[in-house]
mmCIF file of the N, C-alpha and C atoms, coordinates in Angstrom:
data_MODEL
# 
_entry.id   MODEL 
# 
loop_
_atom_site.group_PDB 
_atom_site.id 
_atom_site.type_symbol 
_atom_site.label_atom_id 
_atom_site.label_alt_id 
_atom_site.label_comp_id 
_atom_site.label_asym_id 
_atom_site.label_entity_id 
_atom_site.label_seq_id 
_atom_site.pdbx_PDB_ins_code 
_atom_site.Cartn_x 
_atom_site.Cartn_y 
_atom_site.Cartn_z 
_atom_site.occupancy 
_atom_site.B_iso_or_equiv 
_atom_site.pdbx_formal_charge 
_atom_site.auth_seq_id 
_atom_site.auth_comp_id 
_atom_site.auth_asym_id 
_atom_site.auth_atom_id 
_atom_site.pdbx_PDB_model_num 
ATOM 1   N N  . MET A 1 1  ? 0.839   -1.172  0.000  1.00 0.00 ? 1  MET A N  1 
ATOM 2   C CA . MET A 1 1  ? 0.000   0.000   0.000  1.00 0.00 ? 1  MET A CA 1 
ATOM 3   C C  . MET A 1 1  ? 0.891   1.244   0.000  1.00 0.00 ? 1  MET A C  1 
ATOM 4   N N  . TYR A 1 2  ? 0.633   2.098   -0.921 1.00 0.00 ? 2  TYR A N  1 
ATOM 5   C CA . TYR A 1 2  ? 1.460   3.286   -1.099 1.00 0.00 ? 2  TYR A CA 1 
ATOM 6   C C  . TYR A 1 2  ? 1.567   4.116   0.182  1.00 0.00 ? 2  TYR A C  1 
ATOM 7   N N  . TRP A 1 3  ? 0.417   4.471   0.770  1.00 0.00 ? 3  TRP A N  1 
ATOM 8   C CA . TRP A 1 3  ? 0.435   5.378   1.918  1.00 0.00 ? 3  TRP A CA 1 
ATOM 9   C C  . TRP A 1 3  ? 1.073   4.740   3.145  1.00 0.00 ? 3  TRP A C  1 
ATOM 10  N N  . ALA A 1 4  ? 0.848   3.466   3.349  1.00 0.00 ? 4  ALA A N  1 
ATOM 11  C CA . ALA A 1 4  ? 1.472   2.779   4.484  1.00 0.00 ? 4  ALA A CA 1 
ATOM 12  C C  . ALA A 1 4  ? 2.990   2.791   4.337  1.00 0.00 ? 4  ALA A C  1 
ATOM 13  N N  . ASN A 1 5  ? 3.479   2.570   3.129  1.00 0.00 ? 5  ASN A N  1 
ATOM 14  C CA . ASN A 1 5  ? 4.927   2.608   2.891  1.00 0.00 ? 5  ASN A CA 1 
ATOM 15  C C  . ASN A 1 5  ? 5.483   4.018   3.036  1.00 0.00 ? 5  ASN A C  1 
ATOM 16  N N  . LYS A 1 6  ? 4.733   4.997   2.542  1.00 0.00 ? 6  LYS A N  1 
ATOM 17  C CA . LYS A 1 6  ? 5.190   6.386   2.615  1.00 0.00 ? 6  LYS A CA 1 
ATOM 18  C C  . LYS A 1 6  ? 5.351   6.845   4.065  1.00 0.00 ? 6  LYS A C  1 
ATOM 19  N N  . TYR A 1 7  ? 4.467   6.382   4.936  1.00 0.00 ? 7  TYR A N  1 
ATOM 20  C CA . TYR A 1 7  ? 4.480   6.828   6.331  1.00 0.00 ? 7  TYR A CA 1 
ATOM 21  C C  . TYR A 1 7  ? 4.940   5.755   7.315  1.00 0.00 ? 7  TYR A C  1 
ATOM 22  N N  . LYS A 1 8  ? 5.690   4.769   6.838  1.00 0.00 ? 8  LYS A N  1 
ATOM 23  C CA . LYS A 1 8  ? 6.102   3.657   7.701  1.00 0.00 ? 8  LYS A CA 1 
ATOM 24  C C  . LYS A 1 8  ? 7.011   4.088   8.850  1.00 0.00 ? 8  LYS A C  1 
ATOM 25  N N  . ASP A 1 9  ? 7.720   5.183   8.708  1.00 0.00 ? 9  ASP A N  1 
ATOM 26  C CA . ASP A 1 9  ? 8.622   5.648   9.761  1.00 0.00 ? 9  ASP A CA 1 
ATOM 27  C C  . ASP A 1 9  ? 7.986   6.726   10.643 1.00 0.00 ? 9  ASP A C  1 
ATOM 28  N N  . THR A 1 10 ? 6.663   6.775   10.641 1.00 0.00 ? 10 THR A N  1 
ATOM 29  C CA . THR A 1 10 ? 5.925   7.730   11.471 1.00 0.00 ? 10 THR A CA 1 
ATOM 30  C C  . THR A 1 10 ? 4.976   6.944   12.379 1.00 0.00 ? 10 THR A C  1 
ATOM 31  N N  . PRO A 1 11 ? 4.328   7.618   13.315 1.00 0.00 ? 11 PRO A N  1 
ATOM 32  C CA . PRO A 1 11 ? 3.377   6.921   14.184 1.00 0.00 ? 11 PRO A CA 1 
ATOM 33  C C  . PRO A 1 11 ? 2.063   6.538   13.482 1.00 0.00 ? 11 PRO A C  1 
ATOM 34  N N  . LEU A 1 12 ? 1.855   7.005   12.257 1.00 0.00 ? 12 LEU A N  1 
ATOM 35  C CA . LEU A 1 12 ? 0.605   6.708   11.549 1.00 0.00 ? 12 LEU A CA 1 
ATOM 36  C C  . LEU A 1 12 ? 0.483   5.227   11.219 1.00 0.00 ? 12 LEU A C  1 
ATOM 37  N N  . LYS A 1 13 ? -0.724  4.715   11.334 1.00 0.00 ? 13 LYS A N  1 
ATOM 38  C CA . LYS A 1 13 ? -1.046  3.340   10.937 1.00 0.00 ? 13 LYS A CA 1 
ATOM 39  C C  . LYS A 1 13 ? -2.075  3.436   9.821  1.00 0.00 ? 13 LYS A C  1 
ATOM 40  N N  . ILE A 1 14 ? -1.749  2.870   8.664  1.00 0.00 ? 14 ILE A N  1 
ATOM 41  C CA . ILE A 1 14 ? -2.635  2.945   7.507  1.00 0.00 ? 14 ILE A CA 1 
ATOM 42  C C  . ILE A 1 14 ? -2.990  1.536   7.080  1.00 0.00 ? 14 ILE A C  1 
ATOM 43  N N  . ASN A 1 15 ? -4.266  1.201   7.221  1.00 0.00 ? 15 ASN A N  1 
ATOM 44  C CA . ASN A 1 15 ? -4.766  -0.126  6.891  1.00 0.00 ? 15 ASN A CA 1 
ATOM 45  C C  . ASN A 1 15 ? -6.075  -0.001  6.125  1.00 0.00 ? 15 ASN A C  1 
ATOM 46  N N  . THR A 1 16 ? -6.468  -1.075  5.503  1.00 0.00 ? 16 THR A N  1 
ATOM 47  C CA . THR A 1 16 ? -7.759  -1.175  4.837  1.00 0.00 ? 16 THR A CA 1 
ATOM 48  C C  . THR A 1 16 ? -8.565  -2.222  5.587  1.00 0.00 ? 16 THR A C  1 
ATOM 49  N N  . VAL A 1 17 ? -9.857  -1.947  5.798  1.00 0.00 ? 17 VAL A N  1 
ATOM 50  C CA . VAL A 1 17 ? -10.692 -2.903  6.517  1.00 0.00 ? 17 VAL A CA 1 
ATOM 51  C C  . VAL A 1 17 ? -11.934 -3.256  5.704  1.00 0.00 ? 17 VAL A C  1 
ATOM 52  N N  . HIS A 1 18 ? -12.386 -4.484  5.876  1.00 0.00 ? 18 HIS A N  1 
ATOM 53  C CA . HIS A 1 18 ? -13.619 -4.977  5.264  1.00 0.00 ? 18 HIS A CA 1 
ATOM 54  C C  . HIS A 1 18 ? -14.609 -5.165  6.405  1.00 0.00 ? 18 HIS A C  1 
ATOM 55  N N  . PRO A 1 19 ? -15.743 -4.457  6.405  1.00 0.00 ? 19 PRO A N  1 
ATOM 56  C CA . PRO A 1 19 ? -16.677 -4.562  7.518  1.00 0.00 ? 19 PRO A CA 1 
ATOM 57  C C  . PRO A 1 19 ? -17.496 -5.848  7.525  1.00 0.00 ? 19 PRO A C  1 
ATOM 58  N N  . GLY A 1 20 ? -17.464 -6.592  6.438  1.00 0.00 ? 20 GLY A N  1 
ATOM 59  C CA . GLY A 1 20 ? -18.294 -7.790  6.335  1.00 0.00 ? 20 GLY A CA 1 
ATOM 60  C C  . GLY A 1 20 ? -19.623 -7.459  5.669  1.00 0.00 ? 20 GLY A C  1 
ATOM 61  N N  . LEU A 1 21 ? -20.474 -8.462  5.554  1.00 0.00 ? 21 LEU A N  1 
ATOM 62  C CA . LEU A 1 21 ? -21.794 -8.273  4.955  1.00 0.00 ? 21 LEU A CA 1 
ATOM 63  C C  . LEU A 1 21 ? -22.738 -7.797  6.053  1.00 0.00 ? 21 LEU A C  1 
ATOM 64  N N  . VAL A 1 22 ? -23.090 -6.517  5.991  1.00 0.00 ? 22 VAL A N  1 
ATOM 65  C CA . VAL A 1 22 ? -23.833 -5.852  7.056  1.00 0.00 ? 22 VAL A CA 1 
ATOM 66  C C  . VAL A 1 22 ? -25.297 -5.673  6.656  1.00 0.00 ? 22 VAL A C  1 
ATOM 67  N N  . LYS A 1 23 ? -26.187 -5.825  7.639  1.00 0.00 ? 23 LYS A N  1 
ATOM 68  C CA . LYS A 1 23 ? -27.626 -5.653  7.419  1.00 0.00 ? 23 LYS A CA 1 
ATOM 69  C C  . LYS A 1 23 ? -27.934 -4.174  7.191  1.00 0.00 ? 23 LYS A C  1 
ATOM 70  N N  . THR A 1 24 ? -27.871 -3.786  5.938  1.00 0.00 ? 24 THR A N  1 
ATOM 71  C CA . THR A 1 24 ? -28.209 -2.432  5.506  1.00 0.00 ? 24 THR A CA 1 
ATOM 72  C C  . THR A 1 24 ? -29.031 -2.570  4.238  1.00 0.00 ? 24 THR A C  1 
ATOM 73  N N  . ARG A 1 25 ? -29.428 -1.461  3.645  1.00 0.00 ? 25 ARG A N  1 
ATOM 74  C CA . ARG A 1 25 ? -30.140 -1.558  2.364  1.00 0.00 ? 25 ARG A CA 1 
ATOM 75  C C  . ARG A 1 25 ? -29.268 -2.243  1.323  1.00 0.00 ? 25 ARG A C  1 
ATOM 76  N N  . MET A 1 26 ? -27.980 -1.993  1.357  1.00 0.00 ? 26 MET A N  1 
ATOM 77  C CA . MET A 1 26 ? -27.078 -2.622  0.394  1.00 0.00 ? 26 MET A CA 1 
ATOM 78  C C  . MET A 1 26 ? -26.841 -4.096  0.735  1.00 0.00 ? 26 MET A C  1 
ATOM 79  N N  . GLY A 1 27 ? -26.633 -4.404  2.010  1.00 0.00 ? 27 GLY A N  1 
ATOM 80  C CA . GLY A 1 27 ? -26.349 -5.773  2.433  1.00 0.00 ? 27 GLY A CA 1 
ATOM 81  C C  . GLY A 1 27 ? -27.569 -6.674  2.430  1.00 0.00 ? 27 GLY A C  1 
ATOM 82  N N  . GLY A 1 28 ? -28.731 -6.095  2.645  1.00 0.00 ? 28 GLY A N  1 
ATOM 83  C CA . GLY A 1 28 ? -29.973 -6.860  2.626  1.00 0.00 ? 28 GLY A CA 1 
ATOM 84  C C  . GLY A 1 28 ? -30.238 -7.627  3.912  1.00 0.00 ? 28 GLY A C  1 
ATOM 85  N N  . ASP A 1 29 ? -31.385 -8.291  3.932  1.00 0.00 ? 29 ASP A N  1 
ATOM 86  C CA . ASP A 1 29 ? -31.831 -9.022  5.121  1.00 0.00 ? 29 ASP A CA 1 
ATOM 87  C C  . ASP A 1 29 ? -31.032 -10.286 5.386  1.00 0.00 ? 29 ASP A C  1 
ATOM 88  N N  . LYS A 1 30 ? -30.371 -10.822 4.381  1.00 0.00 ? 30 LYS A N  1 
ATOM 89  C CA . LYS A 1 30 ? -29.618 -12.065 4.570  1.00 0.00 ? 30 LYS A CA 1 
ATOM 90  C C  . LYS A 1 30 ? -28.223 -11.828 5.141  1.00 0.00 ? 30 LYS A C  1 
ATOM 91  N N  . ALA A 1 31 ? -27.851 -10.573 5.268  1.00 0.00 ? 31 ALA A N  1 
ATOM 92  C CA . ALA A 1 31 ? -26.555 -10.246 5.863  1.00 0.00 ? 31 ALA A CA 1 
ATOM 93  C C  . ALA A 1 31 ? -26.541 -10.710 7.314  1.00 0.00 ? 31 ALA A C  1 
ATOM 94  N N  . GLU A 1 32 ? -25.380 -11.111 7.780  1.00 0.00 ? 32 GLU A N  1 
ATOM 95  C CA . GLU A 1 32 ? -25.265 -11.674 9.125  1.00 0.00 ? 32 GLU A CA 1 
ATOM 96  C C  . GLU A 1 32 ? -24.892 -10.656 10.198 1.00 0.00 ? 32 GLU A C  1 
ATOM 97  N N  . LEU A 1 33 ? -24.316 -9.530  9.821  1.00 0.00 ? 33 LEU A N  1 
ATOM 98  C CA . LEU A 1 33 ? -23.801 -8.583  10.810 1.00 0.00 ? 33 LEU A CA 1 
ATOM 99  C C  . LEU A 1 33 ? -24.706 -7.369  10.973 1.00 0.00 ? 33 LEU A C  1 
ATOM 100 N N  . THR A 1 34 ? -24.823 -6.898  12.201 1.00 0.00 ? 34 THR A N  1 
ATOM 101 C CA . THR A 1 34 ? -25.517 -5.634  12.445 1.00 0.00 ? 34 THR A CA 1 
ATOM 102 C C  . THR A 1 34 ? -24.566 -4.497  12.065 1.00 0.00 ? 34 THR A C  1 
ATOM 103 N N  . PRO A 1 35 ? -25.089 -3.295  11.856 1.00 0.00 ? 35 PRO A N  1 
ATOM 104 C CA . PRO A 1 35 ? -24.188 -2.172  11.590 1.00 0.00 ? 35 PRO A CA 1 
ATOM 105 C C  . PRO A 1 35 ? -23.164 -1.978  12.716 1.00 0.00 ? 35 PRO A C  1 
ATOM 106 N N  . GLU A 1 36 ? -23.583 -2.212  13.960 1.00 0.00 ? 36 GLU A N  1 
ATOM 107 C CA . GLU A 1 36 ? -22.653 -2.089  15.085 1.00 0.00 ? 36 GLU A CA 1 
ATOM 108 C C  . GLU A 1 36 ? -21.526 -3.113  14.976 1.00 0.00 ? 36 GLU A C  1 
ATOM 109 N N  . ASP A 1 37 ? -21.868 -4.344  14.612 1.00 0.00 ? 37 ASP A N  1 
ATOM 110 C CA . ASP A 1 37 ? -20.836 -5.373  14.436 1.00 0.00 ? 37 ASP A CA 1 
ATOM 111 C C  . ASP A 1 37 ? -19.902 -5.010  13.287 1.00 0.00 ? 37 ASP A C  1 
ATOM 112 N N  . GLY A 1 38 ? -20.463 -4.500  12.200 1.00 0.00 ? 38 GLY A N  1 
ATOM 113 C CA . GLY A 1 38 ? -19.647 -4.120  11.053 1.00 0.00 ? 38 GLY A CA 1 
ATOM 114 C C  . GLY A 1 38 ? -18.682 -2.990  11.375 1.00 0.00 ? 38 GLY A C  1 
ATOM 115 N N  . ALA A 1 39 ? -19.079 -2.122  12.289 1.00 0.00 ? 39 ALA A N  1 
ATOM 116 C CA . ALA A 1 39 ? -18.227 -0.986  12.662 1.00 0.00 ? 39 ALA A CA 1 
ATOM 117 C C  . ALA A 1 39 ? -17.074 -1.393  13.573 1.00 0.00 ? 39 ALA A C  1 
ATOM 118 N N  . LYS A 1 40 ? -17.173 -2.551  14.210 1.00 0.00 ? 40 LYS A N  1 
ATOM 119 C CA . LYS A 1 40 ? -16.129 -2.971  15.158 1.00 0.00 ? 40 LYS A CA 1 
ATOM 120 C C  . LYS A 1 40 ? -14.757 -3.096  14.505 1.00 0.00 ? 40 LYS A C  1 
ATOM 121 N N  . THR A 1 41 ? -14.706 -3.620  13.276 1.00 0.00 ? 41 THR A N  1 
ATOM 122 C CA . THR A 1 41 ? -13.415 -3.759  12.596 1.00 0.00 ? 41 THR A CA 1 
ATOM 123 C C  . THR A 1 41 ? -12.802 -2.389  12.324 1.00 0.00 ? 41 THR A C  1 
ATOM 124 N N  . ALA A 1 42 ? -13.606 -1.460  11.805 1.00 0.00 ? 42 ALA A N  1 
ATOM 125 C CA . ALA A 1 42 ? -13.090 -0.116  11.524 1.00 0.00 ? 42 ALA A CA 1 
ATOM 126 C C  . ALA A 1 42 ? -12.607 0.549   12.810 1.00 0.00 ? 42 ALA A C  1 
ATOM 127 N N  . PHE A 1 43 ? -13.380 0.417   13.876 1.00 0.00 ? 43 PHE A N  1 
ATOM 128 C CA . PHE A 1 43 ? -12.984 1.020   15.148 1.00 0.00 ? 43 PHE A CA 1 
ATOM 129 C C  . PHE A 1 43 ? -11.690 0.409   15.675 1.00 0.00 ? 43 PHE A C  1 
ATOM 130 N N  . ARG A 1 44 ? -11.584 -0.905  15.589 1.00 0.00 ? 44 ARG A N  1 
ATOM 131 C CA . ARG A 1 44 ? -10.379 -1.598  16.076 1.00 0.00 ? 44 ARG A CA 1 
ATOM 132 C C  . ARG A 1 44 ? -9.126  -1.051  15.391 1.00 0.00 ? 44 ARG A C  1 
ATOM 133 N N  . TYR A 1 45 ? -9.182  -0.882  14.063 1.00 0.00 ? 45 TYR A N  1 
ATOM 134 C CA . TYR A 1 45 ? -7.983  -0.459  13.336 1.00 0.00 ? 45 TYR A CA 1 
ATOM 135 C C  . TYR A 1 45 ? -7.800  1.052   13.310 1.00 0.00 ? 45 TYR A C  1 
ATOM 136 N N  . ALA A 1 46 ? -8.826  1.798   13.697 1.00 0.00 ? 46 ALA A N  1 
ATOM 137 C CA . ALA A 1 46 ? -8.679  3.250   13.830 1.00 0.00 ? 46 ALA A CA 1 
ATOM 138 C C  . ALA A 1 46 ? -8.076  3.628   15.178 1.00 0.00 ? 46 ALA A C  1 
ATOM 139 N N  . THR A 1 47 ? -8.050  2.670   16.106 1.00 0.00 ? 47 THR A N  1 
ATOM 140 C CA . THR A 1 47 ? -7.553  2.957   17.453 1.00 0.00 ? 47 THR A CA 1 
ATOM 141 C C  . THR A 1 47 ? -6.395  2.036   17.845 1.00 0.00 ? 47 THR A C  1 
ATOM 142 N N  . LEU A 1 48 ? -5.572  1.711   16.885 1.00 0.00 ? 48 LEU A N  1 
ATOM 143 C CA . LEU A 1 48 ? -4.439  0.813   17.138 1.00 0.00 ? 48 LEU A CA 1 
ATOM 144 C C  . LEU A 1 48 ? -3.397  1.443   18.058 1.00 0.00 ? 48 LEU A C  1 
ATOM 145 N N  . PRO A 1 49 ? -2.708  0.611   18.833 1.00 0.00 ? 49 PRO A N  1 
ATOM 146 C CA . PRO A 1 49 ? -1.589  1.130   19.622 1.00 0.00 ? 49 PRO A CA 1 
ATOM 147 C C  . PRO A 1 49 ? -0.398  1.436   18.709 1.00 0.00 ? 49 PRO A C  1 
ATOM 148 N N  . ALA A 1 50 ? 0.589   2.086   19.262 1.00 0.00 ? 50 ALA A N  1 
ATOM 149 C CA . ALA A 1 50 ? 1.764   2.485   18.480 1.00 0.00 ? 50 ALA A CA 1 
ATOM 150 C C  . ALA A 1 50 ? 2.459   1.306   17.808 1.00 0.00 ? 50 ALA A C  1 
ATOM 151 N N  . ASP A 1 51 ? 2.408   0.133   18.412 1.00 0.00 ? 51 ASP A N  1 
ATOM 152 C CA . ASP A 1 51 ? 3.075   -1.028  17.819 1.00 0.00 ? 51 ASP A CA 1 
ATOM 153 C C  . ASP A 1 51 ? 2.124   -1.885  16.975 1.00 0.00 ? 51 ASP A C  1 
ATOM 154 N N  . GLY A 1 52 ? 0.962   -1.333  16.636 1.00 0.00 ? 52 GLY A N  1 
ATOM 155 C CA . GLY A 1 52 ? -0.018  -2.068  15.837 1.00 0.00 ? 52 GLY A CA 1 
ATOM 156 C C  . GLY A 1 52 ? 0.411   -2.215  14.388 1.00 0.00 ? 52 GLY A C  1 
ATOM 157 N N  . PRO A 1 53 ? -0.316  -3.052  13.635 1.00 0.00 ? 53 PRO A N  1 
ATOM 158 C CA . PRO A 1 53 ? 0.033   -3.301  12.242 1.00 0.00 ? 53 PRO A CA 1 
ATOM 159 C C  . PRO A 1 53 ? -0.254  -2.104  11.342 1.00 0.00 ? 53 PRO A C  1 
ATOM 160 N N  . THR A 1 54 ? 0.441   -2.059  10.229 1.00 0.00 ? 54 THR A N  1 
ATOM 161 C CA . THR A 1 54 ? 0.189   -1.055  9.206  1.00 0.00 ? 54 THR A CA 1 
ATOM 162 C C  . THR A 1 54 ? 0.379   -1.713  7.843  1.00 0.00 ? 54 THR A C  1 
ATOM 163 N N  . GLY A 1 55 ? -0.324  -1.201  6.845  1.00 0.00 ? 55 GLY A N  1 
ATOM 164 C CA . GLY A 1 55 ? -0.185  -1.732  5.492  1.00 0.00 ? 55 GLY A CA 1 
ATOM 165 C C  . GLY A 1 55 ? -0.928  -3.029  5.253  1.00 0.00 ? 55 GLY A C  1 
ATOM 166 N N  . GLY A 1 56 ? -1.954  -3.309  6.043  1.00 0.00 ? 56 GLY A N  1 
ATOM 167 C CA . GLY A 1 56 ? -2.683  -4.566  5.893  1.00 0.00 ? 56 GLY A CA 1 
ATOM 168 C C  . GLY A 1 56 ? -4.123  -4.374  5.456  1.00 0.00 ? 56 GLY A C  1 
ATOM 169 N N  . PHE A 1 57 ? -4.749  -5.488  5.104  1.00 0.00 ? 57 PHE A N  1 
ATOM 170 C CA . PHE A 1 57 ? -6.164  -5.544  4.752  1.00 0.00 ? 57 PHE A CA 1 
ATOM 171 C C  . PHE A 1 57 ? -6.794  -6.508  5.743  1.00 0.00 ? 57 PHE A C  1 
ATOM 172 N N  . PHE A 1 58 ? -7.768  -6.041  6.524  1.00 0.00 ? 58 PHE A N  1 
ATOM 173 C CA . PHE A 1 58 ? -8.288  -6.824  7.634  1.00 0.00 ? 58 PHE A CA 1 
ATOM 174 C C  . PHE A 1 58 ? -9.796  -7.021  7.564  1.00 0.00 ? 58 PHE A C  1 
ATOM 175 N N  . TYR A 1 59 ? -10.223 -8.189  8.013  1.00 0.00 ? 59 TYR A N  1 
ATOM 176 C CA . TYR A 1 59 ? -11.633 -8.500  8.250  1.00 0.00 ? 59 TYR A CA 1 
ATOM 177 C C  . TYR A 1 59 ? -11.697 -9.072  9.653  1.00 0.00 ? 59 TYR A C  1 
ATOM 178 N N  . MET A 1 60 ? -12.462 -8.432  10.518 1.00 0.00 ? 60 MET A N  1 
ATOM 179 C CA . MET A 1 60 ? -12.503 -8.777  11.940 1.00 0.00 ? 60 MET A CA 1 
ATOM 180 C C  . MET A 1 60 ? -11.064 -8.711  12.469 1.00 0.00 ? 60 MET A C  1 
ATOM 181 N N  . GLU A 1 61 ? -10.550 -9.801  13.001 1.00 0.00 ? 61 GLU A N  1 
ATOM 182 C CA . GLU A 1 61 ? -9.177  -9.784  13.517 1.00 0.00 ? 61 GLU A CA 1 
ATOM 183 C C  . GLU A 1 61 ? -8.194  -10.452 12.569 1.00 0.00 ? 61 GLU A C  1 
ATOM 184 N N  . ASP A 1 62 ? -8.661  -10.825 11.396 1.00 0.00 ? 62 ASP A N  1 
ATOM 185 C CA . ASP A 1 62 ? -7.816  -11.559 10.451 1.00 0.00 ? 62 ASP A CA 1 
ATOM 186 C C  . ASP A 1 62 ? -7.195  -10.643 9.405  1.00 0.00 ? 62 ASP A C  1 
ATOM 187 N N  . ARG A 1 63 ? -5.909  -10.851 9.169  1.00 0.00 ? 63 ARG A N  1 
ATOM 188 C CA . ARG A 1 63 ? -5.231  -10.154 8.067  1.00 0.00 ? 63 ARG A CA 1 
ATOM 189 C C  . ARG A 1 63 ? -5.496  -10.964 6.806  1.00 0.00 ? 63 ARG A C  1 
ATOM 190 N N  . LEU A 1 64 ? -6.002  -10.309 5.781  1.00 0.00 ? 64 LEU A N  1 
ATOM 191 C CA . LEU A 1 64 ? -6.336  -10.973 4.527  1.00 0.00 ? 64 LEU A CA 1 
ATOM 192 C C  . LEU A 1 64 ? -5.213  -10.793 3.518  1.00 0.00 ? 64 LEU A C  1 
ATOM 193 N N  . PRO A 1 65 ? -5.102  -11.731 2.565  1.00 0.00 ? 65 PRO A N  1 
ATOM 194 C CA . PRO A 1 65 ? -4.087  -11.568 1.516  1.00 0.00 ? 65 PRO A CA 1 
ATOM 195 C C  . PRO A 1 65 ? -4.372  -10.302 0.706  1.00 0.00 ? 65 PRO A C  1 
ATOM 196 N N  . TRP A 1 66 ? -3.343  -9.612  0.355  1.00 0.00 ? 66 TRP A N  1 
ATOM 197 C CA . TRP A 1 66 ? -3.498  -8.343  -0.373 1.00 0.00 ? 66 TRP A CA 1 
ATOM 198 C C  . TRP A 1 66 ? -2.812  -8.445  -1.697 1.00 0.00 ? 66 TRP A C  1 
# 
């Protein structure tokens, strides 16, 4: 990821997250996650500690292949 590499020597953490299939108009009734559940991944990676990961693609707590 360009931005993660550009800022790798700073305190910034730059990641991409997938919220999952969320029960919204777009996700539909068959989606398994509530909007609150879908937001948990974004919140987790927006509030990482200084030694947290950067440059990854995440779903829940899993790092996905990029």
